[in-house]
N, CA, C and O of each residue as an XYZ file, in Angstrom:
464
protein
N       1.205    -12.781    -11.046
C       1.560    -11.675    -12.303
C       2.842    -12.478    -11.964
O       3.174    -12.979    -10.889
N       3.498    -12.470    -13.204
C       5.041    -13.405    -12.978
C       6.051    -12.005    -13.027
O       5.806    -11.012    -13.713
N       7.154    -12.163    -12.196
C       7.635    -11.349    -11.600
C       8.702    -10.775    -12.814
O       9.260     -9.678    -12.848
N       8.773    -11.702    -13.623
C       9.716    -11.353    -15.071
C       8.625    -10.551    -15.781
O       8.959    -10.185    -16.908
N       7.673    -10.271    -15.475
C       6.418     -9.780    -16.173
C       6.440     -8.135    -15.519
O       5.817     -7.256    -16.114
N       7.066     -7.886    -14.492
C       6.662     -6.914    -13.449
C       7.699     -5.707    -14.405
O       8.605     -5.903    -15.216
N       6.995     -4.263    -13.800
C       7.509     -3.352    -14.420
C       8.553     -2.634    -13.069
O       8.204     -2.586    -11.890
N       9.375     -2.319    -13.415
C      10.347     -1.437    -12.054
C       9.813      0.078    -11.744
O       9.395      0.921    -12.538
N       9.948      0.135    -10.489
C       9.456      1.540    -10.149
C      10.530      1.978     -9.355
O      11.164      1.054     -8.845
N      10.978      3.278     -9.065
C      11.514      3.558     -8.032
C      11.211      3.909     -6.563
O      10.025      4.143     -6.330
N      11.805      3.964     -5.852
C      11.472      3.431     -4.397
C      11.385      4.859     -3.698
O      12.350      5.585     -3.935
N      10.447      5.356     -2.923
C      10.329      6.720     -2.270
C      11.320      6.794     -1.422
O      11.647      5.651     -1.101
N      12.191      7.887     -0.715
C      12.283      7.514      0.646
C      10.827      8.282      1.474
O       9.952      9.005      0.995
N      11.016      7.792      2.825
C       9.978      8.298      3.697
C       9.843      9.470      3.624
O       8.674      9.838      3.503
N      10.629     10.262      3.653
C      10.464     12.043      3.814
C       9.397     12.544      2.655
O       8.534     13.395      2.872
N       9.634     11.753      1.150
C       8.986     12.126     -0.070
C       7.674     11.752     -0.009
O       6.912     12.193     -0.869
N       7.152     10.820      1.080
C       5.554     10.418      1.426
C       4.625     11.669      1.880
O       5.123     12.435      2.705
N       3.770     11.843      1.570
C       2.864     13.398      1.490
C       1.434     12.759      2.218
O       1.281     11.552      2.030
N       0.515     13.366      2.924
C      -0.467     13.045      3.286
C      -1.445     13.454      2.024
O      -1.007     14.427      1.410
N      -2.677     12.916      1.511
C      -2.819     12.864      0.240
C      -3.230     11.986     -0.623
O      -3.519     10.891     -0.141
N      -3.375     12.139     -1.980
C      -3.483     10.933     -2.890
C      -2.717      9.718     -2.773
O      -1.588      9.843     -2.298
N      -3.066      8.678     -3.077
C      -2.186      7.581     -3.657
C      -2.859      6.615     -4.101
O      -4.063      6.813     -4.264
N      -2.300      5.303     -4.424
C      -2.801      4.330     -5.264
C      -2.117      2.947     -4.708
O      -0.928      2.736     -4.468
N      -3.438      1.921     -4.559
C      -2.909      0.799     -4.276
C      -3.031     -0.280     -5.557
O      -4.081     -0.467     -6.172
N      -1.818     -0.922     -5.829
C      -2.046     -2.274     -6.984
C      -2.328     -3.436     -6.707
O      -1.442     -4.123     -6.200
N      -3.627     -4.006     -6.947
C      -3.955     -5.366     -6.819
C      -4.488     -5.835     -7.700
O      -4.804     -5.064     -8.606
N      -4.844     -7.353     -7.846
C      -5.403     -8.104     -8.343
C      -6.723     -8.756     -8.004
O      -6.707     -9.508     -7.030
N      -7.901     -8.584     -8.673
C      -9.151     -8.723     -7.999
C      -9.907     -9.848     -8.518
O     -10.506    -10.768     -7.961
N      -9.671     -9.445    -10.067
C     -10.556    -10.180    -11.013
C      -9.848    -10.257    -12.057
O      -9.044     -9.374    -12.354
N     -10.068    -11.471    -12.867
C      -9.345    -12.308    -13.938
C      -8.100    -12.199    -14.132
O      -7.698    -12.152    -15.294
N      -7.146    -12.130    -13.001
C      -5.712    -11.911    -12.770
C      -5.195    -11.006    -13.621
O      -4.177    -11.257    -14.268
N      -5.981     -9.613    -13.728
C      -5.802     -8.297    -13.888
C      -5.163     -7.327    -12.323
O      -5.652     -7.188    -11.201
N      -3.946     -6.840    -12.927
C      -3.448     -5.617    -12.164
C      -4.207     -3.966    -12.533
O      -4.262     -3.172    -13.472
N      -4.645     -4.086    -11.302
C      -5.223     -2.520    -11.385
C      -5.051     -1.864    -10.073
O      -4.940     -2.329     -8.938
N      -5.063     -0.283    -10.677
C      -4.819      0.748     -9.369
C      -5.976      1.174     -8.890
O      -6.975      1.328     -9.593
N      -5.930      1.366     -7.819
C      -7.279      1.783     -6.947
C      -6.725      2.845     -5.946
O      -5.721      2.808     -5.234
N      -8.005      4.125     -6.159
C      -7.305      5.407     -5.401
C      -7.344      5.391     -3.970
O      -8.449      5.320     -3.432
N      -6.479      5.436     -3.386
C      -6.285      5.847     -1.882
C      -6.145      7.159     -1.091
O      -5.828      8.054     -1.874
N      -6.258      7.584      0.111
C      -5.424      8.749      0.621
C      -5.152      8.484      1.551
O      -5.756      8.096      2.551
N      -3.976      8.711      1.259
C      -2.707      8.719      2.911
C      -3.528     10.032      3.699
O      -3.918     11.132      3.307
N      -3.574      9.288      5.049
C      -4.108     10.079      5.949
C      -3.150     10.895      7.224
O      -3.194     12.013      7.738
N      -2.263      9.631      7.404
C      -1.389     10.261      8.721
C      -0.143      9.188      8.169
O      -0.191      8.173      7.475
N       1.024      9.951      8.851
C       2.188      9.164      8.387
C       3.097      9.228      9.622
O       3.412     10.321     10.092
N       3.551      7.997     10.187
C       4.470      7.855     11.299
C       5.534      7.940     10.928
O       6.087      6.842     10.861
N       6.060      8.669     10.668
C       7.672      9.515      9.881
C       8.772      8.596     10.820
O       9.652      8.068     10.139
N       8.833      8.362     12.141
C       9.871      7.760     13.063
C       9.287      6.462     13.425
O       9.619      5.998     14.516
N       8.444      5.781     12.664
C       8.277      4.479     13.138
C       8.946      3.740     12.532
O       8.875      3.911     11.315
N      10.002      2.466     13.070
C      10.649      1.694     12.665
C      10.527      0.438     13.504
O      11.527     -0.250     13.710
N       9.239      0.082     14.039
C       8.882     -0.758     15.051
C       8.124     -1.803     14.493
O       8.351     -2.966     14.826
N       7.071     -1.459     13.517
C       5.897     -2.503     13.283
C       5.683     -1.679     12.191
O       5.947     -0.484     12.063
N       4.932     -2.831     11.052
C       3.857     -2.396     10.014
C       3.146     -1.470      9.651
O       2.770     -1.251      8.500
N       2.805     -0.586     11.042
C       1.742      0.715     11.080
C       2.822      2.137     10.621
O       3.326      2.855     11.485
N       2.997      2.310      9.401
C       3.566      3.688      9.185
C       2.945      4.534      8.419
O       3.359      5.692      8.381
N       1.839      4.145      7.658
C       0.764      5.154      7.395
C      -0.355      4.814      7.514
O      -0.560      3.636      7.222
N      -1.418      5.545      7.922
C      -2.884      5.264      8.181
C      -3.405      5.914      6.648
O      -3.274      7.050      6.194
N      -4.114      4.558      6.013
C      -4.688      4.863      4.785
C      -6.351      5.064      4.418
O      -6.959      4.965      5.484
N      -6.936      5.217      3.722
C      -8.251      5.583      3.519
C      -8.466      4.933      2.038
O      -7.763      5.401      1.142
N      -9.283      4.005      1.745
C      -9.886      3.671      0.620
C     -10.918      4.666     -0.169
O     -12.108      4.766      0.127
N     -10.461      5.171     -0.908
C     -11.330      6.527     -1.865
C     -12.075      6.274     -3.064
O     -12.984      7.008     -3.453
N     -11.619      5.044     -3.760
C     -11.768      4.518     -5.170
C     -13.397      3.868     -4.963
O     -13.643      2.832     -4.344
N     -14.365      4.705     -5.609
C     -15.564      4.078     -5.541
C     -15.999      2.760     -6.080
O     -16.973      2.098     -5.724
N     -14.897      2.422     -7.224
C     -15.384      1.199     -7.860
C     -14.498      0.057     -6.998
O     -14.993     -1.062     -7.127
N     -13.295      0.089     -6.144
C     -12.984     -0.789     -5.053
C     -14.338     -0.813     -4.089
O     -15.040     -1.801     -3.875
N     -14.516      0.455     -3.591
C     -15.406      0.114     -2.470
C     -16.433     -0.778     -2.884
O     -16.579     -1.822     -2.247
N     -17.417     -0.437     -4.190
C     -18.592     -1.335     -4.735
C     -17.922     -2.473     -4.943
O     -18.772     -3.333     -4.714
N     -16.540     -3.229     -5.348
C     -16.568     -4.247     -5.272
C     -16.315     -5.075     -3.887
O     -16.836     -6.180     -3.741
N     -15.561     -4.541     -2.962
C     -14.896     -5.222     -2.052
C     -15.178     -4.759     -0.444
O     -14.918     -5.296      0.632
N     -15.947     -3.288     -0.885
C     -16.243     -2.393      0.757
C     -14.684     -2.157      0.988
O     -14.670     -1.790      2.163
N     -13.914     -2.156      0.730
C     -12.593     -1.608      1.315
C     -11.340     -2.519      1.016
O     -11.084     -3.105     -0.036
N     -10.751     -2.504      1.977
C      -9.739     -3.265      2.392
C     -10.064     -4.866      2.776
O     -10.858     -5.112      3.684
N      -9.308     -6.089      1.923
C      -9.911     -7.402      1.951
C      -8.935     -8.072      2.226
O      -7.789     -7.918      1.805
N      -9.447     -9.080      3.157
C      -8.366    -10.274      3.007
C      -7.352    -10.911      1.656
O      -7.868    -11.605      0.780
N      -6.366    -10.678      1.650
C      -5.767    -11.040      0.336
C      -5.027     -9.208     -0.405
O      -4.315     -9.142     -1.407
N      -5.281     -8.515      0.073
C      -4.640     -7.323     -0.074
C      -3.462     -6.825      0.507
O      -2.852     -5.832      0.111
N      -3.158     -7.544      1.459
C      -1.918     -7.515      2.696
C      -0.661     -7.460      1.495
O      -0.609     -8.466      0.787
N       0.161     -6.578      1.262
C       1.199     -6.927      0.276
C       0.990     -5.702     -0.684
O       1.914     -4.962     -1.023
N      -0.376     -5.551     -1.110
C      -0.552     -4.562     -2.169
C       0.507     -3.500     -1.950
O       0.742     -2.999     -0.851
N       1.269     -3.127     -3.334
C       1.731     -2.049     -3.466
C       1.080     -0.665     -3.222
O      -0.095     -0.532     -3.566
N       1.882      0.612     -2.531
C       1.368      1.402     -2.553
C       1.889      2.475     -3.247
O       3.072      2.636     -2.945
N       1.345      3.551     -4.335
C       2.255      4.057     -5.002
C       2.184      5.574     -5.151
O       1.419      5.746     -6.100
N       2.588      6.759     -4.700
C       2.369      8.002     -4.379
C       3.453      9.107     -5.665
O       4.644      9.228     -5.377
N       3.075      9.619     -6.611
C       3.774     10.328     -7.357
C       4.802      9.760     -8.149
O       5.867     10.316     -8.417
N       4.348      8.335     -8.611
C       5.045      7.642     -9.394
C       5.976      6.856     -8.761
O       6.620      6.073     -9.459
N       6.197      6.914     -7.457
C       6.853      5.903     -6.532
C       6.526      5.144     -5.776
O       5.587      5.506     -5.068
N       7.068      3.812     -5.537
C       6.847      2.717     -4.488
C       7.206      3.666     -3.173
O       8.216      4.344     -2.984
N       5.983      3.477     -2.285
C       6.171      4.230     -0.902
C       6.184      3.021      0.272
O       6.900      3.111      1.270
N       5.197      1.755     -0.012
C       5.248      0.870      0.950
C       4.383     -0.038      0.410
O       4.331     -0.086     -0.819
N       3.699     -0.761      1.046
C       2.477     -2.115      0.794
C       1.500     -2.166      2.004
O       1.922     -2.113      3.160
N       0.355     -2.256      1.738
C      -0.795     -2.423      2.516
C      -0.573     -3.877      3.384
O      -0.326     -5.013      2.980
N      -0.756     -3.370      4.659
C      -0.423     -4.278      5.598
C      -1.576     -4.858      7.040
O      -1.532     -5.967      7.573
N      -2.511     -3.729      7.379
C      -3.793     -3.998      8.020
C      -5.119     -3.361      7.389
O      -5.142     -2.452      6.559
N      -6.185     -4.000      7.931
C      -7.557     -3.031      7.828
C      -7.785     -3.139      9.305
O      -7.444     -3.976     10.141
N      -8.645     -1.739      9.374
C      -9.604     -1.772     10.806
C     -10.572     -2.740     10.645
O     -11.380     -2.629      9.723
N     -10.602     -3.482     11.251
C     -11.957     -4.770     11.340
C     -13.244     -3.598     11.168
O     -13.939     -3.680     10.155
N     -13.514     -2.586     12.117
C     -14.853     -2.422     11.890
C     -15.121     -1.062     10.944
O     -16.176     -0.431     10.876
N     -13.615     -0.734     10.092
C     -13.880      0.064      9.299
C     -13.077     -0.417      8.078
O     -11.954      0.058      7.911
N     -13.621     -1.432      7.107
C     -12.522     -2.026      6.182
C     -12.250     -0.594      5.135
O     -11.579     -0.860      4.138
N     -12.498      0.215      5.207
C     -12.109      1.571      3.789
C     -10.866      1.953      4.688
O      -9.975      2.555      4.088
N     -10.651      1.681      6.125
C      -9.174      2.355      6.492
C      -8.245      1.208      6.874
O      -8.611      0.043      7.033
N      -7.272      1.568      6.974
C      -5.996      0.798      7.124
C      -4.536      1.225      7.239
O      -4.187      2.374      7.513
N      -3.760      0.261      7.019
C      -2.206      0.569      7.900
C      -1.088     -0.080      6.115
O      -1.056     -1.131      5.476
N      -0.514      1.026      6.017
C       0.849      0.337      5.197
C       1.879      0.574      6.060
O       1.852      1.009      7.212
N       2.838      0.220      5.334
C       4.429     -0.304      5.883
C       5.260      0.503      4.989
O       5.144      0.338      3.774
N       6.161      1.437      5.503
C       7.195      2.219      4.588
C       7.894      1.082      3.710
O       8.060     -0.038      4.193
N       8.321      1.406      2.349
C       9.112      0.472      1.717
C      10.361      0.439      2.477
O      10.843     -0.660      2.754
N      10.935      1.505      2.842
C      12.516      1.282      3.502
C      12.444      0.096      4.564
O      13.276     -0.808      4.639
N      11.584      0.207      5.184
C      11.271     -0.946      6.343
C      11.342     -2.092      5.938
O      12.084     -2.857      6.555
N      10.292     -2.784      4.300
C      10.110     -3.576      3.631
C      11.758     -4.074      3.008
O      11.878     -5.265      2.721
N      12.935     -3.181      2.826
C      13.759     -3.272      1.872
C      14.747     -3.759      3.051
O      15.526     -4.692      2.858
N      14.679     -3.124      4.194
C      15.775     -3.745      5.445
C      15.548     -4.756      5.939
O      16.478     -5.328      6.506
N      14.173     -5.390      5.913
C      13.723     -6.465      6.440
C      14.004     -7.775      5.493
O      14.083     -8.941      5.878
N      14.142     -7.250      4.070
C      14.597     -8.190      3.254
C      16.106     -8.458      3.285
O      16.597     -9.587      3.287
N      16.675     -7.503      3.306
C      18.350     -7.422      3.590
C      18.855     -8.517      4.638
O      19.713     -9.372      4.424
N      18.256     -8.341      5.624
C      18.423     -8.912      6.908
C      17.878    -10.475      6.671
O      18.484    -11.147      7.506
N      17.196    -11.148      6.070
C      16.873    -12.384      5.617
C      17.693    -12.496      4.717
O      18.128    -13.626      4.938
N      18.320    -12.051      3.683
C      19.477    -12.620      2.697
C      20.353    -13.828      3.741
O      21.310    -14.457      3.288
């Protein structure tokens, strides 16, 4: 996706993130951006140390059918909840590809500012 073609989205504060439904946005086929359903299962609100801020589970049957869950190349896929950007996919559990982790958007923004 060309960055000039991207849509802007509000960034959520980690306090706004709730256990429950969310979506990941990724491109799997035909260079087409698609949304897939996930569930935030656990939130580590005090995490400022690593990329494991949220435990998530893929619940979208279409994604599970296509890939089995989270696959290599999905790292960095945005996570959206209630219309706000809450973070990005970071890790998958090797033995359970439907389960993975995400990092909070605020950690990503802080890291980006430190690199400037």
